[in-house]
C-alpha positions as CSV (number, residue, x, y, z in Angstrom):
1,M,20.3,-9.5,-17.1
2,P,23.0,-7.5,-16.1
3,T,25.9,-9.9,-14.8
4,P,25.2,-10.9,-10.7
5,S,28.4,-9.5,-9.1
6,V,30.1,-9.8,-5.6
7,P,27.6,-8.1,-2.9
8,H,29.0,-5.7,-1.0
9,S,28.8,-6.5,2.9
10,I,26.1,-5.0,5.4
11,D,26.2,-4.7,9.3
12,S,23.8,-7.1,9.9
13,S,23.7,-6.3,14.0
14,A,23.2,-2.4,13.0
15,A,20.5,-3.2,9.9
16,V,18.5,-5.4,12.4
17,D,18.7,-2.5,16.0
18,L,17.9,0.1,13.6
19,V,14.1,-2.0,12.0
20,T,13.4,-2.7,15.6
21,E,13.8,0.7,16.4
22,L,11.7,2.0,13.7
23,M,8.8,-0.2,14.3
24,A,8.2,0.7,17.6
25,I,7.5,4.2,16.7
26,P,3.8,5.5,15.9
27,G,3.2,6.6,12.9
28,K,-0.5,5.2,11.4
29,S,-1.6,6.5,8.0
30,G,-1.5,10.4,8.4
31,E,0.7,10.4,11.3
32,E,4.2,10.0,10.0
33,A,5.9,13.2,11.4
34,Q,7.6,11.2,14.0
35,V,9.1,8.6,12.3
36,A,9.7,10.7,9.3
37,A,11.8,13.1,11.7
38,A,13.8,9.6,13.1
39,I,14.5,8.7,9.3
40,T,16.0,12.2,9.1
41,G,17.9,12.2,12.2
42,K,19.9,9.0,11.1
43,L,20.3,10.3,7.6
44,R,22.0,13.4,9.0
45,K,23.9,11.9,11.5
46,A,25.5,9.4,8.6
47,G,26.6,12.9,7.2
48,I,24.1,14.1,4.5
49,P,23.4,17.4,4.0
50,A,19.9,18.8,5.1
51,A,20.1,20.8,1.6
52,A,19.3,17.1,0.5
53,I,16.2,16.1,2.8
54,S,13.2,17.5,1.9
55,H,9.2,16.8,2.6
56,D,6.8,17.6,-0.4
57,G,3.0,18.9,-0.3
58,A,1.8,15.5,-0.8
59,N,-0.7,15.9,2.6
60,R,-1.9,19.1,1.4
61,R,-3.0,17.5,-1.9
62,S,-4.3,14.1,0.1
63,P,-8.2,13.9,1.0
64,A,-6.7,12.6,4.1
65,G,-4.8,15.9,4.9
66,G,-2.0,14.3,7.5
67,Q,1.0,15.5,9.3
68,V,3.7,15.6,7.0
69,G,4.0,15.2,3.3
70,N,6.4,12.5,1.9
71,L,10.1,12.3,2.8
72,I,12.1,12.9,-0.4
73,V,16.4,12.5,-0.5
74,K,18.5,13.6,-3.5
75,L,22.0,13.0,-3.6
76,P,24.2,13.3,-6.6
77,G,26.4,10.4,-8.0
78,S,29.8,9.4,-7.2
79,Q,30.2,7.6,-10.7
80,R,28.5,9.0,-14.1
81,A,25.3,7.0,-14.6
82,P,21.5,7.0,-14.7
83,R,19.6,8.1,-11.2
84,R,17.9,5.2,-9.4
85,L,14.7,5.6,-7.2
86,L,14.9,3.8,-3.7
87,M,11.8,3.9,-2.0
88,A,9.3,2.3,0.7
89,H,6.2,3.4,2.5
90,V,6.4,4.5,6.4
91,D,2.9,4.6,7.3
92,T,1.8,1.4,9.0
93,V,-2.0,0.4,9.8
94,P,-3.9,1.7,13.1
95,L,-3.4,-2.2,14.7
96,C,0.8,-1.1,15.0
97,V,0.5,2.1,17.1
98,G,2.0,0.9,20.1
99,C,4.2,-1.9,19.3
100,R,7.1,-3.3,21.3
101,P,9.2,-5.3,19.0
102,V,11.2,-8.5,20.3
103,R,13.3,-10.8,18.9
104,R,12.5,-14.2,19.3
105,G,14.7,-16.7,17.4
106,A,14.2,-16.1,13.7
107,F,11.6,-13.4,13.9
108,I,11.1,-10.1,15.5
109,Q,7.7,-10.0,16.8
110,S,5.4,-7.5,19.2
111,R,5.2,-7.9,23.0
112,D,2.4,-7.3,22.7
113,K,-0.5,-9.8,21.3
114,T,-2.7,-6.5,20.7
115,T,-1.3,-4.7,18.1
116,G,0.4,-6.0,15.0
117,L,4.1,-5.5,14.5
118,G,4.8,-2.5,11.8
119,G,7.1,-4.3,9.6
120,D,4.8,-3.3,6.8
121,D,6.4,-1.1,5.9
122,R,8.6,-0.3,8.7
123,A,10.9,-3.0,7.4
124,G,11.1,-1.9,4.0
125,A,11.7,1.7,4.9
126,C,14.8,0.2,6.9
127,V,15.9,-1.7,3.5
128,V,16.3,1.8,1.9
129,L,17.7,3.5,4.9
130,T,20.5,0.6,5.6
131,A,21.5,1.0,1.8
132,V,22.3,5.6,2.0
133,L,23.8,4.4,5.7
134,E,26.0,1.7,4.3
135,I,27.1,3.8,1.3
136,F,28.2,6.5,3.6
137,R,29.7,4.1,6.2
138,Q,32.0,2.3,3.7
139,E,32.3,5.5,1.1
140,L,30.9,3.2,-1.8
141,P,31.0,5.0,-5.4
142,H,27.1,4.7,-6.2
143,P,25.3,6.4,-9.2
144,P,23.1,9.7,-8.5
145,L,20.1,8.4,-5.9
146,T,16.9,9.7,-4.5
147,L,15.9,8.0,-1.8
148,F,11.8,8.6,-1.4
149,F,9.5,7.4,1.7
150,P,5.8,7.7,0.7
151,V,3.4,8.5,3.4
152,Q,-0.3,7.0,3.2
153,E,0.2,4.3,1.2
154,E,-2.3,1.7,3.8
155,I,-5.6,4.1,3.1
156,G,-5.4,4.5,-0.8
157,L,-1.2,4.8,-1.7
158,Y,-2.1,8.9,-1.4
159,G,1.9,9.3,-1.1
160,A,2.7,8.1,-4.3
161,R,-0.4,9.1,-5.9
162,F,-0.1,13.0,-4.9
163,V,4.2,13.1,-4.7
164,S,5.7,15.8,-6.1
165,I,7.3,14.5,-8.8
166,S,10.0,17.2,-10.0
167,K,11.3,16.9,-6.5
168,L,12.1,13.2,-7.3
169,G,15.2,14.3,-10.0
170,R,13.8,12.4,-12.8
171,P,15.1,8.5,-12.3
172,A,15.4,6.6,-14.7
173,M,14.3,3.2,-12.8
174,G,13.2,2.6,-9.7
175,F,13.1,0.0,-6.5
176,N,9.8,-0.3,-4.1
177,W,10.2,-2.5,-1.1
178,D,6.9,-3.9,0.0
179,G,5.8,-7.2,2.4
180,G,6.6,-10.9,0.9
181,D,9.6,-12.5,-0.1
182,P,13.0,-10.5,-1.2
183,G,13.7,-12.5,-3.9
184,L,10.7,-12.6,-6.0
185,A,10.3,-9.3,-7.9
186,V,6.5,-7.9,-8.6
187,L,6.3,-6.7,-12.0
188,G,2.3,-5.3,-12.0
189,A,-0.8,-5.0,-9.6
190,T,-4.0,-4.7,-9.9
191,G,-6.1,-1.8,-10.4
192,D,-8.7,-0.7,-7.9
193,Y,-12.2,1.1,-7.4
194,S,-13.5,2.6,-4.2
195,I,-17.3,2.6,-3.7
196,D,-19.5,4.6,-1.9
197,V,-23.3,4.2,-1.5
198,T,-25.7,6.0,0.6
199,I,-28.9,4.7,0.7
200,D,-31.7,6.9,1.7
201,G,-35.0,5.3,3.0
202,I,-38.1,6.4,4.9
203,A,-38.2,6.6,8.6
204,S,-41.2,5.2,10.5
205,H,-41.8,3.9,14.1
206,A,-40.6,0.5,13.5
207,G,-43.8,-0.7,16.2
208,G,-46.8,1.7,15.3
209,H,-46.4,1.9,11.4
210,P,-43.5,-0.2,10.0
211,E,-45.6,0.0,6.6
212,E,-45.2,3.2,6.3
213,G,-41.2,3.5,6.2
214,V,-38.3,2.2,3.6
215,N,-35.6,0.3,6.0
216,A,-32.4,1.1,4.1
217,I,-30.7,-1.8,6.3
218,A,-33.0,-3.8,4.3
219,V,-32.1,-2.2,0.7
220,A,-28.6,-3.0,1.3
221,S,-29.4,-6.5,2.4
222,L,-31.4,-7.2,-0.8
223,A,-28.7,-5.3,-3.0
224,I,-25.8,-7.4,-1.1
225,A,-27.8,-11.1,-1.4
226,D,-28.0,-10.1,-5.2
227,L,-24.2,-9.6,-5.5
228,T,-23.8,-12.6,-4.0
229,R,-25.9,-14.8,-5.6
230,N,-25.3,-13.7,-9.5
231,G,-21.4,-13.7,-8.5
232,W,-20.4,-10.2,-8.1
233,H,-19.3,-10.4,-4.6
234,G,-15.8,-12.1,-3.8
235,L,-13.8,-14.1,-6.3
236,I,-15.3,-12.8,-9.4
237,E,-15.0,-15.1,-12.3
238,K,-16.8,-14.4,-15.8
239,G,-15.5,-16.5,-18.3
240,R,-11.8,-15.8,-18.4
241,Q,-12.4,-12.9,-16.6
242,R,-11.4,-12.4,-13.4
243,G,-11.6,-9.8,-10.5
244,T,-12.7,-9.4,-6.5
245,S,-15.1,-7.5,-4.6
246,N,-15.8,-6.6,-1.0
247,V,-18.4,-4.7,0.9
248,G,-16.5,-3.8,3.8
249,I,-18.1,-0.8,5.8
250,V,-22.1,-0.6,6.6
251,N,-22.4,2.0,9.0
252,G,-26.7,2.9,9.7
253,G,-29.5,2.9,12.6
254,D,-29.6,4.4,15.4
255,A,-32.4,2.4,17.2
256,T,-34.3,-0.6,17.2
257,N,-37.8,1.0,17.1
258,V,-37.2,2.8,14.2
259,V,-37.5,1.8,10.6
260,T,-33.6,3.0,9.8
261,P,-34.0,5.5,7.0
262,H,-30.2,5.9,6.1
263,L,-27.4,3.9,5.6
264,R,-23.6,4.3,4.2
265,L,-21.7,1.4,2.3
266,K,-18.5,1.3,1.3
267,A,-16.7,-1.6,-1.1
268,E,-14.4,-2.0,-2.9
269,A,-14.0,-3.7,-6.7
270,R,-10.4,-5.2,-7.9
271,S,-9.2,-6.5,-11.0
272,H,-6.3,-6.2,-13.4
273,D,-8.4,-5.6,-16.5
274,P,-9.8,-2.4,-16.6
275,K,-13.1,-3.0,-18.5
276,F,-13.9,-5.9,-16.3
277,R,-13.2,-3.7,-13.2
278,R,-15.9,-1.3,-14.6
279,K,-18.0,-4.4,-15.4
280,I,-17.8,-5.0,-11.6
281,V,-18.8,-1.3,-10.6
282,N,-21.3,-1.2,-13.0
283,A,-22.8,-4.7,-11.3
284,F,-22.7,-3.1,-8.1
285,E,-24.5,0.1,-9.3
286,R,-27.7,-1.8,-10.8
287,A,-27.7,-4.0,-7.7
288,F,-28.3,-1.3,-5.1
289,R,-30.8,0.7,-7.9
290,Q,-33.2,-2.5,-8.5
291,A,-33.2,-3.2,-4.8
292,A,-34.2,0.4,-4.2
293,G,-37.0,-0.6,-6.4
294,Q,-38.1,-3.6,-4.8
295,L,-38.9,-2.0,-1.6
296,R,-42.1,0.8,-1.7
297,N,-44.0,1.7,1.7
298,T,-47.7,2.4,1.1
299,A,-47.2,5.5,-0.4
300,G,-45.4,4.0,-2.7
301,K,-42.3,5.9,-2.0
302,T,-39.1,4.0,-2.4
303,A,-35.5,4.7,-1.1
304,R,-33.3,6.8,-3.1
305,I,-29.5,5.7,-4.1
306,T,-26.6,7.9,-3.9
307,F,-23.8,5.9,-5.8
308,E,-20.0,6.9,-6.0
309,A,-17.2,4.8,-7.8
310,T,-13.6,6.1,-8.0
311,L,-10.8,4.7,-9.6
312,K,-7.9,4.7,-6.6
313,Y,-5.0,3.5,-8.9
314,E,-4.8,1.5,-11.8
315,S,-3.4,-1.8,-12.7
316,F,-0.1,-2.4,-14.4
317,V,2.2,-4.9,-15.5
318,M,5.9,-4.5,-17.1
319,S,7.7,-6.9,-19.7
320,E,10.5,-9.1,-17.6
321,N,12.7,-7.0,-20.1
322,E,12.4,-4.2,-18.6
323,P,15.8,-2.8,-17.2
324,C,14.8,-2.3,-13.4
325,V,13.0,-5.7,-13.6
326,Q,16.3,-7.2,-14.8
327,T,18.3,-5.6,-12.6
328,A,16.1,-6.3,-9.9
329,L,16.5,-10.5,-10.1
330,A,20.6,-9.3,-11.3
331,A,21.3,-7.8,-7.3
332,V,18.8,-11.1,-5.6
333,E,21.1,-13.7,-7.3
334,S,24.1,-11.4,-6.6
335,I,23.5,-12.6,-3.1
336,G,23.0,-16.1,-4.0
337,R,18.9,-16.3,-4.1
338,E,17.1,-18.0,-6.2
339,S,15.1,-14.8,-8.4
340,G,11.3,-14.8,-9.3
341,I,8.6,-12.6,-11.1
342,R,5.0,-12.2,-9.6
343,I,1.6,-9.8,-10.4
344,S,-0.1,-8.8,-7.1
345,N,-3.6,-9.0,-6.4
346,G,-2.7,-6.1,-4.3
347,G,-2.3,-2.3,-4.8
348,L,1.2,-0.9,-4.6
349,D,2.8,2.3,-4.6
350,A,4.9,1.1,-7.7
351,N,1.1,1.2,-9.7
352,W,1.5,5.0,-8.9
353,M,5.3,5.6,-9.9
354,F,4.6,3.4,-13.0
355,D,1.7,6.2,-13.7
356,H,4.0,8.3,-13.2
357,G,6.3,7.4,-15.5
358,I,9.0,5.4,-13.5
359,P,8.9,2.2,-14.2
360,T,9.3,0.4,-10.5
361,V,9.9,-3.1,-9.6
362,T,8.5,-4.0,-6.0
363,L,10.7,-6.5,-4.0
364,G,9.7,-7.8,-0.6
365,C,11.8,-7.7,3.1
366,G,10.6,-11.1,4.9
367,Q,7.4,-9.5,6.6
368,Q,4.7,-12.2,7.3
369,D,0.9,-11.9,8.5
370,I,1.0,-8.4,8.3
371,H,-1.9,-6.2,9.3
372,T,-2.9,-8.6,12.3
373,V,-1.5,-9.2,15.4
374,N,0.0,-12.4,14.5
375,E,2.7,-10.3,12.3
376,S,6.1,-11.0,12.6
377,L,9.5,-10.0,10.6
378,H,11.8,-12.9,9.0
379,V,15.3,-11.9,10.3
380,E,17.2,-13.5,7.4
381,S,14.9,-12.2,4.7
382,Y,14.8,-8.7,5.9
383,L,18.9,-8.9,6.1
384,Q,18.5,-10.3,2.2
385,A,16.9,-7.6,1.1
386,C,19.1,-5.0,2.8
387,R,22.0,-6.3,0.7
388,I,19.9,-6.4,-2.5
389,G,18.7,-3.3,-1.5
390,L,22.7,-2.1,-1.3
391,Q,23.5,-4.0,-4.5
392,L,21.0,-2.0,-6.7
393,A,22.1,1.7,-4.6
394,T,25.8,1.5,-5.4
395,G,24.5,0.3,-9.0
396,T,26.7,-3.0,-8.7
397,T,24.0,-4.9,-10.7
């Protein structure tokens, strides 16, 4: 591990003002133009030339479309060293649109109890932004840097997945900020399949001739009950293999007096083990096809199943001895914090960065209860993350 050094100072008040300002800007996935413009304005005001700032075309490649692509800032170094990537996504979940952040003691919270805060991941974006603003303010030496602000993380890691790799400048290592403890380095994360099931049943009058129909909702109910009964839904433990699955969206039916003919269902399957994850997907498909065969109308006809499973992101794990991990741990310890490592059961932009050939470790920045109206940002943890970010940006560790 690199030797921890004396940490650089930051303007704590400015860092808190910055995150408070950015959390108030609406920017759910696909609608990040306003927050990207705000970040660009801060960079230009600090003296970063317009030629160093660009957007890629990730939104044009994403199935979600979107207002803008990823925001990328490429800076030359003032010292010879391998290029470093600092990144954090700028989109939030829809619950955070309309947030009015307010400081309450040790935390920043949403003033309106009907909205989330958006600390996930505006706090991470502000860690990256604070690092470069402090470098320019204090005229600190630094290696070549790429700042990467992905879009559309919350709806499938699309920004990181579809990034224009050539625009990143071939960094040797990456540092990503997202939710959690600033002292814990995430060196691996799970993989995830999205599952789409369409059930085409047969309509009939529910009062006059229900026996002539095949109810798509009933088929789905049988399948989900089978998955739950046999341990393939929720937390999945089969011997030494572990994973999770969840049926999250069900859409179907227009009237109570019609045997429901159509239903669409969305689910997910996660596991760190790609083969076991595929077994979960196969269990889902088998359950829905078997359920369709169990229900027949008086003519002997059954529902039709259309089943699609798409890999959203692959799992990854790095060695604790990977240079980016050791560098991150040294940066944590340089500010006086105890460091540690963990594996995430959620997907991260780092999944795709690893797949793109850039070893990337993820650190937290103090967000708590994300994706809920109870979300808060622990100010001291956020400021610690800013200090860690500056250490990494300056190449001090």
